[in-house]
C-alpha positions in Angstrom: -146.3 17.3 16.8 -146.8 15.1 19.8 -144.0 12.6 20.2 -143.0 11.5 23.7 -139.3 10.7 24.0 -137.0 9.5 26.7 -136.1 13.1 27.6 -139.7 14.0 28.4 -139.8 11.3 31.1 -136.4 12.2 32.4 -137.6 15.8 32.7 -140.7 14.7 34.5 -138.5 12.8 37.0 -136.2 15.7 37.5 -139.2 18.1 38.0 -140.7 15.8 40.6 -137.3 15.8 42.4 -137.1 19.6 42.4 -140.6 20.5 43.2 -142.3 17.4 44.7 -144.9 15.1 43.3 -147.9 17.2 44.6 -147.9 20.8 45.6 -150.2 20.2 48.6 -148.1 17.5 50.2 -144.9 17.5 52.0 -141.8 16.1 50.3 -141.2 12.4 51.1 -138.1 10.2 50.6 -139.4 9.2 47.1 -138.6 12.7 45.9 -135.0 12.1 46.6 -135.1 8.7 45.0 -136.6 10.3 42.0 -133.9 12.8 41.6 -131.0 10.4 42.2 -132.6 7.8 39.8 -134.2 10.0 37.2 -132.4 8.3 34.3 -133.3 4.8 35.4 -137.0 5.6 36.2 -137.3 7.5 32.8 -135.8 4.5 31.1 -138.5 2.2 32.6 -141.3 4.7 31.6 -140.0 5.2 28.0 -139.6 1.5 27.6 -143.1 0.9 28.5 -144.4 3.7 26.4 -142.4 2.3 23.4 -144.0 -1.0 23.9 -147.5 0.4 23.8 -146.9 2.7 21.0 -145.5 0.0 18.7 -148.2 -2.4 19.5 -150.2 -3.7 16.5 -153.6 -3.1 18.2 -154.3 0.6 19.0 -156.7 -0.6 21.8 -153.7 -2.1 23.6 -152.7 1.3 24.7 -155.8 1.5 26.8 -156.2 -2.1 27.9 -152.6 -2.8 28.9 -152.9 0.1 31.4 -156.4 -0.8 32.4 -155.3 -4.2 33.6 -152.5 -2.9 35.8 -152.7 -1.9 39.5 -151.8 1.8 39.7 -151.6 2.8 43.3 -153.1 6.2 44.2 -155.0 7.8 47.1 -157.5 10.6 47.4 -156.7 12.9 50.3 -158.6 15.7 51.8 -156.9 19.1 51.9 -158.1 22.4 53.4 -159.2 25.0 50.9 -159.8 28.5 52.4 -160.9 29.0 55.9 -164.0 26.8 55.6 -163.7 24.6 52.6 -161.9 21.4 51.6 -160.8 19.8 48.3 -159.7 16.4 47.2 -156.1 16.0 46.0 -154.5 12.8 44.6 -151.3 11.1 45.7 -150.1 8.9 42.8 -147.5 6.2 42.9 -144.1 7.8 42.1 -143.6 5.9 38.8 -147.1 6.5 37.5 -146.7 10.2 38.4 -143.5 10.4 36.3 -145.2 8.5 33.5 -148.3 10.7 33.4 -146.2 13.9 33.7 -143.8 12.6 31.0 -146.8 12.3 28.6 -148.1 15.7 29.8 -144.7 17.4 29.1 -144.8 16.1 25.5 -148.4 17.3 25.2 -147.5 20.7 26.5 -144.6 21.1 24.1 -147.0 20.4 21.2 -149.7 22.6 22.6 -147.7 25.7 23.6 -147.4 27.2 20.0 -151.2 27.1 19.7 -152.0 28.9 23.0 -153.2 32.5 23.2 -151.2 35.2 24.9 -154.1 36.1 27.3 -153.9 32.7 28.8 -151.4 33.5 31.6 -151.2 30.2 33.5 -148.6 27.4 33.1 -146.8 28.6 29.9 -144.6 25.7 29.0 -140.8 26.3 28.8 -139.4 24.0 26.1 -135.8 24.3 27.4 -136.5 24.9 31.1 -134.9 21.8 32.5 -136.7 20.8 35.7 -138.6 24.1 35.5 -141.6 23.3 33.3 -143.4 26.6 33.4 -142.5 30.3 33.0 -142.3 31.6 36.5 -142.8 35.3 35.3 -146.4 34.3 34.2 -147.7 34.2 37.8 -151.0 34.9 39.4 -149.7 38.3 40.5 -148.5 39.0 36.9 -152.0 38.0 35.6 -153.7 40.5 38.0 -151.3 43.2 37.1 -151.9 42.6 33.4 -155.6 42.9 33.8 -155.3 46.1 35.8 -153.2 47.6 33.0 -155.8 46.6 30.5 -158.6 48.1 32.6 -156.6 51.4 32.8 -156.4 51.5 29.0 -160.1 50.7 28.7 -160.9 53.8 30.8 -163.1 54.5 33.8 -166.3 53.9 31.9 -165.3 50.2 31.2 -166.8 47.2 33.0 -164.7 44.3 34.3 -166.3 40.9 34.9 -164.5 38.6 37.4 -165.5 35.0 37.3 -164.4 31.4 37.6 -165.4 27.9 36.6 -167.5 25.9 39.0 -165.7 22.7 40.4 -163.5 22.8 37.3 -161.0 20.0 37.9 -163.7 17.7 39.2 -165.9 18.0 36.0 -163.4 17.8 33.2 -164.5 14.9 30.9 -161.9 12.3 30.0 -163.6 11.9 26.6 -162.9 15.5 25.7 -159.3 15.2 26.9 -158.8 12.2 24.7 -160.3 14.0 21.7 -158.2 17.1 22.2 -155.0 15.1 22.5 -155.9 13.4 19.2 -155.8 16.7 17.5 -152.1 17.1 18.2 -150.9 14.7 15.5 -147.8 12.6 15.8 -148.2 9.8 18.4 -151.5 11.4 19.5 -153.6 8.2 19.1 -151.3 6.1 21.5 -151.0 9.0 24.0 -154.6 9.8 24.1 -155.6 6.2 24.9 -153.0 5.9 27.5 -154.0 9.2 29.2 -157.6 8.2 29.2 -156.8 4.8 30.8 -154.5 6.5 33.5 -157.3 9.0 34.4 -159.9 6.2 34.5 -157.7 4.2 36.9 -157.0 7.2 39.1 -160.8 8.0 39.2 -162.1 4.4 39.9 -163.5 4.0 36.4 -165.3 7.4 36.3 -165.0 9.3 33.1 -164.4 12.7 34.5 -162.0 14.5 36.8 -158.3 15.4 36.9 -155.9 14.6 39.9 -155.4 17.8 41.8 -151.9 18.9 42.8 -149.7 17.4 40.0 -148.2 18.9 36.8 -149.8 16.4 34.5 -153.3 17.6 35.5 -152.2 21.3 34.9 -151.2 20.6 31.4 -154.3 18.7 30.6 -156.5 21.5 32.1 -154.7 24.0 29.9 -155.3 21.7 26.8 -159.0 21.7 27.7 -159.4 25.4 28.3 -157.5 26.4 25.1 -160.7 25.5 23.3 -162.8 27.8 25.4 -160.1 30.5 24.9 -160.4 30.0 21.2 -164.2 30.4 21.3 -163.8 33.7 23.2 -161.2 35.1 20.8 -163.2 34.2 17.8 -166.2 36.2 19.2 -164.2 39.2 19.8 -164.2 39.0 23.7 -161.3 40.7 25.5 -160.3 38.2 28.1 -157.5 37.1 30.4 -157.3 33.7 32.1 -155.3 32.1 35.0 -156.3 28.4 35.2 -160.0 28.6 35.7 -160.2 32.4 36.7 -161.4 34.6 33.9 -161.3 38.4 33.7 -163.4 40.0 30.9 -163.1 43.6 30.0 -165.9 45.5 28.0 -166.7 49.0 27.2 -170.1 48.9 29.1 -172.4 46.7 31.1 -174.3 45.5 28.0 -171.1 44.4 26.4 -169.8 42.8 29.5 -173.0 40.8 29.8 -172.7 39.7 26.2 -169.1 38.6 26.9 -170.1 36.6 30.0 -172.8 34.9 28.0 -170.2 33.8 25.3 -168.1 32.4 28.0 -170.9 30.6 29.7 -171.9 29.1 26.3 -168.4 28.0 25.6 -168.2 26.1 28.9 -171.6 24.7 28.5 -170.5 23.0 25.2 -168.0 21.0 27.3 -170.2 20.3 30.3 -169.0 23.1 32.5 -170.6 26.1 34.1 -169.7 29.4 35.8 -169.5 29.8 39.6 -172.4 32.2 40.2 -171.3 33.1 43.7 -167.9 34.4 42.3 -169.2 36.2 39.3 -169.1 39.9 39.8 -169.3 43.1 37.6 -167.1 46.0 38.5 -166.3 49.4 37.1 -162.7 49.7 35.8 -161.9 52.0 38.7 -163.4 49.6 41.4 -161.6 46.7 39.8 -158.2 48.5 40.0 -158.8 49.4 43.6 -159.8 45.9 44.4 -156.6 44.4 42.9 -154.5 47.0 44.5 -156.0 45.8 47.8 -155.3 42.1 46.9 -151.8 42.9 46.1 -151.0 44.9 49.1 -152.4 48.3 48.4 -150.8 51.2 50.3 -149.3 48.9 52.9 -145.7 48.9 51.6 -144.6 46.2 54.1 -147.4 43.8 53.2 -146.9 44.4 49.5 -143.3 43.7 49.8 -143.8 40.4 51.6 -146.4 39.4 49.1 -144.1 40.0 46.3 -141.2 37.9 47.6 -140.8 34.8 45.6 -139.0 32.2 47.7 -137.4 30.1 45.1 -135.5 27.8 47.4 -137.2 24.6 48.1 -138.5 23.8 51.6 -136.7 20.5 51.9 -133.9 21.0 49.3 -130.3 20.1 50.1 -129.2 23.0 47.8 -130.7 26.3 48.6 -130.9 28.8 45.8 -128.1 31.2 45.1 -130.4 34.2 46.0 -130.9 32.9 49.6 -128.7 35.6 51.1 -130.5 38.4 49.3 -133.8 37.0 50.5 -132.5 37.1 54.1 -131.5 40.8 53.6 -135.0 41.6 52.2 -136.8 39.9 55.0 -134.7 41.5 57.7 -136.0 44.9 56.6 -139.6 43.9 57.1 -141.5 44.1 60.4 -142.8 40.6 60.1 -144.0 40.3 63.6 -146.0 43.5 63.3 -147.6 42.3 60.1 -148.5 39.0 61.8 -150.1 40.8 64.8 -152.1 42.9 62.3 -153.6 39.8 60.7 -154.5 38.5 64.1 -156.8 41.5 64.6 -158.7 40.8 61.5 -161.9 38.7 61.5 -160.6 37.0 58.3 -156.9 37.0 58.0 -155.2 37.1 54.8 -154.2 33.6 54.1 -151.5 34.4 51.5 -149.8 36.9 53.8 -149.8 34.4 56.6 -148.4 31.9 54.1 -145.5 34.2 53.2 -144.8 34.8 56.9 -144.6 31.0 57.5 -142.3 30.7 54.5 -139.9 33.4 55.7 -139.4 32.1 59.3 -136.2 30.3 58.1 -134.8 33.7 57.1 -135.0 35.2 60.6 -132.7 35.0 63.7 -133.5 32.1 65.9 -135.1 34.2 68.7 -137.4 35.9 66.2 -138.2 32.8 64.4 -139.3 31.2 67.7 -141.5 34.2 68.5 -143.2 34.0 65.1 -143.6 30.3 65.4 -145.0 30.5 68.9 -147.5 33.1 67.7 -148.6 31.0 64.7 -149.0 27.8 66.8 -151.1 29.2 69.6 -154.6 27.6 69.8 -156.7 30.5 68.8 -154.3 31.7 66.1 -153.7 28.3 64.6 -157.4 28.0 64.1 -157.6 31.5 62.6 -154.9 30.6 60.2 -156.2 27.1 59.5 -156.1 27.6 55.7 -152.4 28.1 56.0 -151.8 25.2 58.2 -149.7 23.2 55.7 -147.4 26.2 55.0 -147.0 26.9 58.6 -145.9 23.3 59.3 -143.4 23.6 56.3 -141.9 26.6 57.9 -141.7 24.8 61.3 -140.1 21.8 59.6 -137.5 24.0 58.1 -136.6 25.4 61.4 -136.5 22.0 63.1 -134.4 20.4 60.3 -131.8 23.3 60.3 -128.8 23.1 62.7 -128.6 26.9 62.7 -131.9 26.9 64.9 -130.8 24.1 67.4 -131.1 26.6 70.2 -134.8 26.7 69.8 -135.6 23.1 68.7 -136.7 22.0 72.2 -139.2 24.8 72.5 -140.5 24.1 69.0 -140.9 20.4 69.9 -143.0 21.5 73.0 -145.2 23.7 70.8 -145.7 20.9 68.3 -146.6 18.2 70.9 -149.4 20.5 72.3 -151.2 20.7 68.9 -153.0 17.4 69.1 -154.4 18.4 72.5 -155.7 21.9 71.6 -156.2 21.6 67.9 -157.0 18.0 67.1 -159.7 19.0 64.7 -157.2 20.6 62.3 -155.3 17.3 61.9 -158.5 15.7 60.5 -157.6 17.1 57.1 -155.2 14.5 55.6 -152.7 16.9 54.1 -152.5 18.8 57.3 -151.8 15.6 59.2 -149.1 14.6 56.8 -147.3 18.1 57.2 -147.6 17.8 60.9 -146.1 14.3 60.9 -143.2 15.7 58.7 -142.4 17.9 61.7 -142.3 15.1 64.1 -139.7 13.0 62.6 -136.7 14.8 64.0 -137.2 13.8 67.6 -139.1 11.1 69.5 -141.1 12.0 72.6 -143.5 9.8 74.6 -146.5 11.6 73.2 -145.4 11.1 69.7 -144.7 7.5 70.1 -148.2 7.0 71.2 -149.7 9.2 68.5 -147.8 7.6 65.6 -148.5 4.0 66.7 -152.2 4.8 67.0 -152.3 6.5 63.6 -150.5 3.6 61.9 -152.9 1.0 63.4 -156.2 2.9 62.6 -155.6 4.9 59.4 -157.1 3.7 56.1 -154.5 5.7 54.1 -151.2 4.3 52.8 -149.7 7.8 52.6 -150.3 8.3 56.3 -148.8 4.9 57.2 -145.7 5.7 55.2 -145.4 9.0 57.1 -145.6 7.1 60.3 -142.8 4.7 59.2 -140.8 7.8 58.2 -141.1 9.0 61.8 -139.9 5.7 63.1 -137.1 5.7 60.7 -136.0 9.2 61.8 -136.2 8.1 65.5 -134.3 4.9 64.8 -137.1 3.2 66.8 -136.1 -0.4 67.3 -139.5 -1.5 68.7 -141.3 -0.1 65.6 -138.7 -1.9 63.4 -139.4 -5.2 65.0 -143.2 -4.6 64.9 -143.0 -3.9 61.1 -140.7 -6.9 60.5 -143.3 -9.2 61.9 -146.0 -7.7 59.7 -144.1 -7.6 56.3 -146.9 -9.6 54.5 -149.6 -7.3 55.7 -147.9 -4.2 54.5 -148.5 -2.7 51.1 -145.7 -2.5 48.6 -145.3 1.3 49.3 -145.0 0.8 53.0 -142.6 -2.1 52.4 -140.2 0.2 50.5 -140.1 2.7 53.3 -139.5 -0.2 55.8 -136.7 -1.3 53.6 -135.1 2.1 53.9 -135.7 2.0 57.7 -133.8 -1.3 57.9 -130.5 0.4 57.2 -130.7 2.1 60.6 -130.3 -1.2 62.3 -126.9 -2.6 61.1 -126.8 -6.4 61.1 -130.4 -6.9 62.3 -131.6 -4.7 59.3 -129.3 -6.7 56.9 -131.0 -10.0 58.0 -134.4 -8.5 57.6 -133.6 -7.3 54.0 -132.1 -10.8 53.2 -135.2 -12.4 54.4 -137.6 -10.1 52.5 -135.5 -9.6 49.3 -137.1 -12.1 47.0 -140.6 -11.3 48.1 -139.9 -7.5 47.7 -138.7 -8.0 44.1 -142.1 -9.5 43.2 -144.2 -7.2 45.4 -142.7 -4.0 44.0 -143.0 -5.0 40.4 -144.8 -2.4 38.4 -146.2 -4.8 35.8 -144.5 -2.9 33.0 -140.9 -4.1 33.1 -139.4 -6.6 30.9 -139.2 -10.3 32.1 -136.7 -10.8 34.8 -133.1 -11.5 33.7 -130.8 -12.0 36.6 -127.6 -11.2 34.7 -129.1 -7.9 33.2 -130.5 -7.1 36.7 -126.9 -7.0 38.0 -125.6 -4.7 35.4 -125.3 -0.8 35.6 -127.9 1.1 33.7 -125.3 2.5 31.3 -124.2 -1.1 30.3 -127.7 -2.6 29.7 -128.2 -3.7 26.0 -130.0 -1.0 24.0 -133.8 -1.5 24.2 -133.8 -2.9 27.7 -134.6 -1.3 31.0 -133.8 -2.0 34.7 -136.5 -3.2 37.0 -138.1 -0.8 39.5 -137.4 -3.0 42.5 -133.7 -3.4 41.5 -133.4 0.4 41.0 -134.8 1.1 44.4 -132.8 -1.5 46.3 -129.5 -0.2 44.8 -130.5 3.4 45.5 -131.5 2.5 49.2 -128.1 0.8 49.8 -126.1 3.7 48.1 -128.0 6.5 49.9 -127.6 4.9 53.3 -123.9 4.1 52.8 -123.4 7.8 51.7 -124.8 9.2 55.0 
């Protein structure tokens, strides 16, 4: 039964704090805010949900959200060596809200899912870990190989996926499928529909790529297609929109593919013709073996490493030392050079190399970084640009690598000169800016100011302010102070954090802007302002009331800066 509760929104907040709000973007300061204030943010979210759920008119669940301003941006992200996709950056609160509803949906849906659906299997008691990590893409591939072995050499395997899946999912179908979960389904379905409509500028299709809420809704949607395949006796396995069908011969394989195509057509979707292939069982096993590393033991071991510690976490996982020992046994530089010799490098292998730099000795880490950041190499590895920048940011923010920080900075400063085209992708630019915030240079001062003044994206402006904040740039602080009214609420919040770097001058700026900030940052979902309640601690608020978003942020900003 679908019944969102306070703990669903709290779990959503903790999950964002652990894994970030979007898996394609660098962590920003709001991720820390989300973790430190998970209880307060969940309280605001559940209070708003309760208000809508208990409304006398069911349509209020849609109209109340439809009338609000929900800040989001669509950003361009690389996808493979020659493609791009659109990802969505959602306001912190609304990301928590959508994910909280989705967690409740996943909880109600999971008992009705099929074992052959390998992706995003919900863990009811997983804390901030929403999904079963053992049900990975690698495990999916290994399971299909095992089934192909059982089917024998005469069997035929069909490998296919759905064309532009996330972009074409109908909000109407999502609403109807949520309604089938009983409980508070009516209220939740209207709210989810309204949120998706706001995120897609009134269009009635599409899911916001990169967040957990969209993943749950995608699984809800495809569960119907899975049911249709199962009812027709098709042997299938699925990981998100990738399907593997196994049949005893070519005729049966074609029949199974037709059933899948029909099931998708019923929901307005179609198969990707260019990615649909028929393989013999043996050829499929060989193909997957090559994907997973084949006979190359070193590559296979690197592929299989699951780096559980977060790139920007303050608390590395307990298995950090064992990961170090594993990586030390690998000839990572040799593997990297081998990829450079290929016309089309293995992006996942390059990604893993970038992720493991932090586990190397400084001199080796610098050598790997220098190789990755060379002009011709960086272009060849362009589909892994974001992960490479994550690895560089790890090194640049870690005191153990201070001996190579200067040389890393020189390598970073040369990128806009020789590889400016790679920074045209929004997510790549954001990851690059994340690397710059540690140290100011004349080139960076000019680049960041120019970006701030010319970009149309609020997310990029916030990344620029974060650089200025990291550099304690007094000129930039004064520049922003005189443009408070022109800044968006999200930029104002980052400027507010920046002000704590400037002692008395920052205090005066906050005092001057405090009342305007309280109004500007209001979500439109909070209870009417009560000055006395606003001063109280969350634990002492009367039952049924919630704090205001602006108050929570201001208190947190003061506390986090006092703690540093």
